[in-house]
N, C-alpha and C positions, 0 to 999 in steps of 0.2 A: 806725540808729545806731552799734549796739559791732561792728556789720563798719567803720566807719568809724574812733570811735576805735579798735580797730584795727591797720588800716590807716595811721595817723596814729604811732604807736606803731612799730609796722615801718615806718617810712620812715624815724623819727629812728636809727630800732637798725641800720639798713642805711647813711643817709648816714652817719652818724660811722664806723661803719669803713670811708665809701665812702674819708672826710675821712682818719683815721689812714695809714691804705695811702699816700694819696695824698699825707702828707707827707713831707720830708730825712730822710733818716736819722739818727737821732741822731748826738751830736759821741761822738767814745771816753770816756771815763770809768775811773778805776783800777776797776783788780779789785773785786767788794765783797765782805767781810766772808767769816771761812769760812764761819761762821755764819751770813748772810742768805741766807735761802730767797728762790729768782727769782721774783719776782711775771707774773700776767699780761700786764702792759704795755711788761715787760720781754722774754720772752719775745714775743710778737705782734711787738717789734722789732727783733729777734734775726732770723724767722725767718721776713719775710715774703714765703717763694711759700706757706710750711704757712698762714701767717695766711691770704694768699688764699683758697689750700678750702678750709679754716673755711668763710668768709665764702662763699665761693658753696652748699657744702652745708646752711651754716644757712638761706642763705635761699631755699632753693631745696624746704624743710623746710614752713617759712612760710609761702610764695607758695603752696605745693600745694596745705596747711591751707586757706586760706580764700578761694582764689577758687574748692571746692568748696562753700563755702560762698553765694558769690552765686549768683543766681538774680534776671533781669528783675520787680523789683515793679508792670506794667503786666499781663504775662503773667502772674502768680500767679496774680492776683484774676480767672478766671478759670481756676484750677482745680478741677473737680466740679461743673461748667456745658453746658448741653449746649451747645457753639457751629461754632456756622457760618464753615470756609473756606475764603475768597475771593483764587483764587490768580488771579497773571495772564494764563496760556494759556489761563485760561474756563475750567480745572474749577473744581469746588465740593466740598467735603466738609463732615460733618456731624458730625457726632461729641465727644471729651472732647479735653482738653491735660495730656498727661504735661515742664514745666517743666525746663529744666537747665541749668546752666551755659555750658555748649558751644552751644544748640541748643531744640529740644520733638520731643518726639512724639504725633501726632497718631494716636487710635485717635477708629473708625470700623467700622462694618459695610455691605459690598457685597453685594450679591447677583449670584447665582453665573445663569447660565446654566440650569442643572439647577433654579432655584426655590429653592436654597436662602440662606441668609443664615453669609457666611464672615465673620471677625470679624481685622479685620488695619490695622494701623499705618503711617507713612513718619513720615522723619525730618528736617528742617526744621533743619538747622545757620546757626551767624552771620553766614556772609558769603553766603547765599541765602535772606535774610529782604526781602530788595530784590525777590522774585521774590514777596513775598508783597499782593494788594492788601489784604485788611481783615479782623483776626476781629468776625468779628458773635455776641453771646447777644443773643440778642430773645428780650422779654419773654414771649409769648404763646407762647412752648414752656419757662416754670423753671415751675417745682411752686412749691403757694405757701408753704409750707417755703421753695425758694429768694428767693424773692419776701421775704421775709423775712433773710436772710443778708445778700440786699444791698441791702438797705431800712439792714440798722444799717451795712455799713458802706460807706454811702453819707450818710450822718451820721455817722457818721464822719469823711470827706473833705471835707464842706461844710462843719460847725457843730464843730471840731472845736475837743475843753480843751485847757486849759490846758498841760497835759502834753503831750498832744499837737503844739503849736505846737512850745513850747519843745521835748521831742523833732527836731521838723525842724527849727529853725533853726541847735542846736548840730550835727546832721549836715550842714544844708547849708553849716555855717564849715566843718569836718572837709574835707569835699570842696573847697570853696574852695584848704586849707590843703592836700589831696594835692596837684590838682593846679601848686599851686607849688614841693608838694620835684619832683614828677617834674623839671620840669625840671633844678632847681640836682643832681637827684640824677646827672638826661643829663649829666649838665657836668661830676661827677664824675665817674662812669667814664670819657667822654675820657680826665679826666685821669690818670687810673692807669693806662691800656693807656703812656702816656710815664713807665711806671718799668721800669729796666729788670727788678728780680728781679722781676717780675711779669709779661716780656715774654715767657716760653713762652706762660704759663695765659692770655697776650692774646691773645695774636697767632693761637690757633686758638680760643677759647672767647670772640672777642670779640660776638659778634651776640649768642654765648647769652643770656651778662652782661646783656644789653640788652634781652635778651626776659623777661627771670628779673626785671628790675625794674621790668614794665609791666603784668607779670600780675601780678609779686605789690602792683603801690601800684593798676595798673588796675582791677584786679576785685575790689577789696575795695567799691567802690562800685560802681554799677553803674550814671551817672550824673554826669554835668559839673553842677553844679553855675550854676543859672543864673538870673538874681537878673530879666531878661525873660516868663520863661513858668513862676514863682516866684509872682507876683503873677497868674495870672492863676483859680492853683487856686481853686477854685470858681463860678467865675465860668461866662455862657452868654458861648459863647465862639465865632467862627467859623473850619471848618477848613477850609483849600482843600487840597486831590487833584493827584495828576498827571493834567497832560491826556493824558492818552496812556488812563487808567486806560477801563475799564469804567463805574466807579463813579462819581457824583455828583461836581460838577466842586468840589460842597460841602457841608459840614454843621454842622446848627448844635448845639452840641450843650454841655453840662455840663467842662472840662473837670477831671479830676478828677487826672491824674498822668505826669509823663515821665521817660520813660528814653534815653539812648543809643540806645535804636534805636526808639522808638514812640515814641506816645503816646495817651492816654487816654481815648477821654471819653465819659461819662454819657445817657441821655434822649434820641439823637437821633434823631428820623424820616427814617428810613432810606430814600430812595429807591435804587432800582434799576434795571438796564433791562436787556433781550437779544432777542436775532432767535432765530426760529427758520425754518432754510430746508432747505423742501419743493422739492423739485429738480423735483419731475415726477408724472403719476400711477401710483397706486398707489405715492409715497413716507409713510415715516416718518418722525418722529422725539420725544427726548425727551428733553424739557433743563429741567430743573432745577424740574420737578414735575409740567409741560403735558409730558402728552404727546397727538401731532398725527397724521395721517396725512387721508392724498388717497385720495379716493375717486372713483364715479367717479362724479358728479354733483359731488362740491362738495365739504367739509373737513369733519373733524369733531376737537371740540379737547375733553380732560377736565382738569382741575386735581384731579390726584393730591394736590397738599401741602395743609397746615392752615389754607392761609389766606387771604382773596382776591387775585386781580388783573388786572388792567385791559388788555386787548388794546388798543392805542395806534393800531395798524395795520396795513392786510395789502394789501401791494404785490407785483404779475405782474407778473411780464419779459414784456415783447414778444414776442408768433409769430415764431418764425423766420418772415422774407421765402420764400415760392417764386420761381423761377428769373422773373430779369423783369419782379418785382413789385414798386413801391415797398414800403420795413420800415411796417409797419402801428405806429400809438399799444401805447402797452400800455393791453390793458381794464381795465379795473376792478371792483371787488367790490362786492357792492351788500351792503355790509352798513353799521347805523350801526353809525358809530368817534364816538369811545372805550367800549366794552360790557364790563361787570365780570364776571368768575366765580367762580362762589366756589368755596368751596373743597366738593371729591365732586360738582362742576356739569360740564354734559355743552355745549357751545356745536355746532352744526352751520348752513351759509350754506355758497351753491351758490357755484361759480364756472362764470362766460362758457361756453362753448365754445374750444377751442383751447388752453385756458389753459395758459403755461407753468410754470418757477419759480414760485415764489409765498416772501413771505420778513412772515413775521410779527412784529411785532415788541412789547411783553410791557410792564408796568409793576408797580413792587409798591411799597407803602409799609410802615412796622412800625417800633415803636417800639424802640429794642434800644441796647443797653453799643454801640463800641465801638473796635476799639485799629488803630493804621496803621502802620503803618511814616516816620523822619523823612522817609527818601528820598526827596524831593522834594517830600514836604506842610507845610506853616504852621501857622497859629496868627496870620489876619492882622486880625483885629477883635473887637473888649470886648462884652461883651453881645449882645444877639441880634437882629442886621445880618438889615437883604434890602434887597434889591440897590430904588434909586429908586425912581421912576414918575410920570411925569407926570402931568396931571389931564385937563389935555384926549383923550381918547379913552380915558380910563379908566375912565370913568365909568356903564361897564357894569358893572364889579364891586361897584360898590355900590345896582346897580337891582334887590328886589327884597324894598331893608328898605322902600321902602313900596308900594305898589299904585299900579306904572306909573314909562312912566320918567321923564314927564314930571310927574310930584309929584315926584322925586327933585330935575330940575331948577330943581321949581318955590320948591324947599326950599333951595335954594339962590338962589336972584335971590336971597332974603330974608332972606341972610343969615346962615344957617347952618353951623357948621364943616365943612368936613370930614380927618376924624381919620386920620391915615394910621399906620403903623406904620414905623421907622424915616426917613423923611424929614421933614427941615425939623428949626424948633428941637419938643422934645417935651413940646406940650399938657399938660396935667393934665386928668383926667377923673373927676369925680366919681363917684362909687357908696354904693353899698345892704350890704353882706351880713344875710341871712336865711334859717332852716335854719327845714325842719318837719319837726320827730320828728329832727331832724340829715340829714338833706337838706338840704344848702348849697348856695346859686346864689346870684352879684354879681345886681341891677340898676342897669340904665347907663340914662338914660334916655335920649332918642333919639327927644324929637317934634320938634325942633328941631337937633336932632347926627345928621351921616350916620357909619357905622364904613364904614368900609376894611377889607376883609379881617376882617370876624368872623371868622368864626373860627380866624384864626394871632390872636387880640386871644380870644376864648377860653382856645384851647391855652396861653398864656401867661402868665396870669390866676389860671388854674384851679391852676397850679404848687404842689404844699405847699412844695415848698423856699425856691424864690424869686417868685412868684405873694406874692396875695391869700391863698391856697387854696379851695379849691368842687368840684362834681361841674357845673361850671358857673357860662356865665352869660345871662341873661333882658335883654334888648332891652324896653322899656316905647315900643313904638308909638301914632300914630293906631292908628284905621281909619274907615273910611271903611261897614259892616258891622252895629261896635257900640258899644260906649262906648271898648274900648279895643283897643291889640291884641299878643298877647304874641308874642315871638319867642324859644326858645330855645336855644342852644349845648352839646352836653354842653366835659369836661373832655377830650378827643383832633381839638376842632374839628366834628364832623358836628354837623345836627344833630338834634333828635328836634320831632315833631309835636306831643307832650305832656305835662307830668310834672304830676301832683295837686301834689304835694309845690310843685315850681315855682307853681303856679296861688294857694294858697294864700298865699306872699309876696308871687307880684303882687297878690290885693285890699289885702295887708296895706299894701303900697307904697301906693296909690291911696288908700285909708282915711285911716290914718296921716299922709298931705300935701295932705291937704286936697281930692283932686284929683276926691271921688265926691260926690254934695249925699244921697245917702242910708246904705243898708246894704244896696244891691244893688247888682250891678251886671251889665252883660255885656260878656264879654268873647273875642276871638275869637282862634282859639287855627291851629293846624295843623289839631287834629282838627273845624273845628267851631267854630260863639258858645259860648260854654258859659256859664250863668248861675251869678255867686255869689253867698252869704249871708253877710256880716260880724255876727255878736258880737260889740262890744264893751263896753268897759268903762274909763267913766272918758275918754271918746273915744279905747281905744286899742284897736284890733285884736282880741282874744285866741284865737277861733278866729273859723276861715269852715266852712259850707259848700259845695259846689262841685256841680252835676249834670254830671257825668258825660257823659253822655251813655248811650246806647245800644251795647251790646255789642254788636260783630258774629261773626260766627261760621264767615262763609264762607267756607274757603281759596281764593277769591278776594280777597278785601278784606283779608284780614288781611296779608298773600299766605304761605300757605301751599304748598310745592311737593305734588299729586296729582290726581285726579280729580275734580270736583267734588261736596261737602259741606262734611262738618260732619266737622273733626277732633277726637276724645272719644274720651280712654283707647287713643291708637293708640301705638306703637313707636316709638321711633329708637335708632335703635346710636351709639356715638360714640366713638373710636377713642385712649382714653388711651396716657398714652407712661406705661410699664414697665409693663403692666399689662392692655394687650390691647385687644377690642373690651368694652363694656360696656351693656347699653340696657335704658331707660329708656321709662318710659311716661306719656304726656305727654297733657293738656288745650292746642289754640288756642286763640287773645281777642284780638280787638283790641278794646281803646277808648279806637283814635282814634292807639293807637302799638300794632308786633305784641310780645306774648306766650306768651312757652311755659311751661304749669303746668306740673311735675311735684311729688310728694308722697312721701317719707323716709318714719324709721320715726321717726330722731332729725335734726332739723336741727340743729343744734347740731351735733353729729358730723358735717353734711357738706361734703366737699369742697366748694366752693363756687368756692375759684378756680383750682379745676382740670375740672373739670364744665360752669361757667360759660361761657365762650372758647368750646369746644367744641360747643356746643349755637348761644348765639349766632351764630356762623360756618359751621350745617351745613349741609350744600346742599340744607333743604328748607326753610331761609327768606332766599329771595332778597336779602329788605330786612338780612338781619340781625335780630334780634329779641331781647327784652327777658329773662329768665331766671327763674323763681320756686320757690324747696323750700319747699314747703309742709311742715309741720303738721298734722294737723285735732290740737286739743286737747275739741273737745266741739262738740253741734252748732250752738253760736253763740261758738261761744271758735275763731282759729286764730291756729299759730305762725311767720313769713316772716322768709325770706333772701334776698336777691334781689343777682344780676349784671343790672345794664346795659348797655346798647346803647350801646357806648362813655364809656362812664367804671367799667366793674367793680362790683363790691362796692358798694355803697349803704347806708348807715345803715336809710333809706327810701326806697320807691316809693307814692304815691300813686293815679297807673296801674296797677299791679302788684295794687297791695290789694286795689283795684277789683277785674283781671282775676281774682283769684284767688275772691272768692268767688263769681264766675258761673262757676266751674270745679268748684267745688266742689259748688252748686248741682245744674251739670249731670253731675256723678257720683256724686248723692244722701247726697256727706257734710256737708251742713248747711243752712238755713234758709238764707231772703234778707235777716237779718238779721241779723252781726258785727261780734265785733270781732277787730281784726286784729293778734298783734304781732308789732311788729319791731324792728331793732337800735335804732335809735332814739328809739320812744317806740313808744302804740297808734293806731289810729286805726279809729273808724267806718263803715260798711262797710255802705247798706242795697240792696237789687235789686228797686224799689220796687211796684205792681202798674203805671203806666207803661212800663212796660221803661226805663228808665232807673235807670243805678246813683246814690245821690249818699254822695258822702263826706265825712265829717268831721274833725276834726283841728282843733294849735295850727299856731300861725305862731310864730316872734319872730324879732328882729330880735337880730342879734348888733353890728356897728358899722357904720359909715362914715364915709367919706374923700375923699380923693381923689389920683390912683396916674396918676404920668404916662406916657405913651406918646409 
């Protein structure tokens, strides 16, 4: 706002000066009395040429001072964070930004052929911004402190205080005035060129005066006010990207800011795709963290990045035809695609004989904040928009919510509604929000309703800024094997096999709504059929005991990479940014979903947000893992923090609490029954003599309502 106000004041001064100089010379007047002193205005009228020079000098000095303060607001937000820079020529860099008025300097590290690391940078000037594909701030590369700072900035942008809203309105008001005054200033400069006294200056420096005016005014505010874009601030929008870009065609995110050069979005599920070409036997390539090498009988791939990638396709060129032979068709690769390659994992597959060039296409999807040049990019849609889809031929997207395709079709024939995101008239979906020790979920009754693309619905409803807010959603479904079936999706859209806290809320949902005939039920989950017992007071479920089943300890059942056997008190190494390699001792347990239990001296001081995602995506865990950080307080008392797969750090995790008791017994740290203290409350865990783990804890309803989808 300060720069805009300064620009407005400077405009008035410049415009007034230009108008005074452009006016007709005053009529002759009698000489002033000898005692009178000449005024400034009189001097300006008597010396138009000198006044023009003074005006140019002052305008240049003021313009130089003001223009040095102007830096792009979108780019400034990325300073101090690890940033990925994608260029249109296919180059990708990882480093930090230093933003100035005329452009940016990108600092990054480069590995030399001698194996060393050289710190370097390059400059991108404003006219070269069109060569930038995007600047990305990936969430999984940020430290816990950086995520907190980013979160505070997001809250200020999406939920501004009255003072911030007023300040933005004032800034936009002066920006609009600035645009109008710039046109008037240009007209005044044109009028000034016709003044005979100023002709010598204007003939030699007319273009310079125009440039001084534009720089003085234009850089005082780095964006022209746009009322259409202003209405989208803080809303979910679809950003269309240039068609010739290697990026995805559309990005859905929350519109944070715009300037004359850039659009800025937050919380984008950013998808990128790239090719790795291996020309022939012995060829090797390293592209975007993927190391690929042609071996005598196949291909070896290694994912050197810190996130999982998906191999989408592998296309072989046809072998060269021999003289006199018909061209042979291109051979195919015997590999079931797509296949996911985790961080640090290897993939090897065979190639047919006489295989020629091979093109591998990779795909990844990560949560990021995004800045893209405005050249060719357009904000097209408000809210979270998806492409319209036809019902005919798309029933396969809904298959799996009920056992078998026939069941889905049967439910539809009985009059159930097909709820779809972004298609047709929005419908109201009833929901109930519950939590167990702070681990909160949104419960949806889907016994007579089929949700299309529930993973997208989970991401939308779980958003704590623009949705209901939760760690995920839980679907209440009919079952052929038990009383009911529970299906659960994390806040990132990934599906989890089971959740102890979610299951307790599930039991309370059924009991409080009269869907059970007694205080006991059998629930089908992704980890099998589990039994629950409900402890009620005055007709309302207060606590729930869950038979979590028998823990699985074999590596192949969890799963954990390595030789057959159990993974008890083993070592894994993670590479922590700015710290290097960190060795951890872990025990792996499955409670229907994978858990990695590690012990710490002080769980409150543990960097969960840093170590958690690195362990979750470690190459040892092909399906990723939940990560528990445990402090042993006594033989019957444990304290825990948890990083949940697909949800981040949560206040509680029932399967995680069960897993840490099993791990603690196996490591000789506790007895078979203990109280587990979590951030959201306490759980009673027992590993009974029958081999099953029993979990008892509270379940509470927060509120219920309807949401438009």
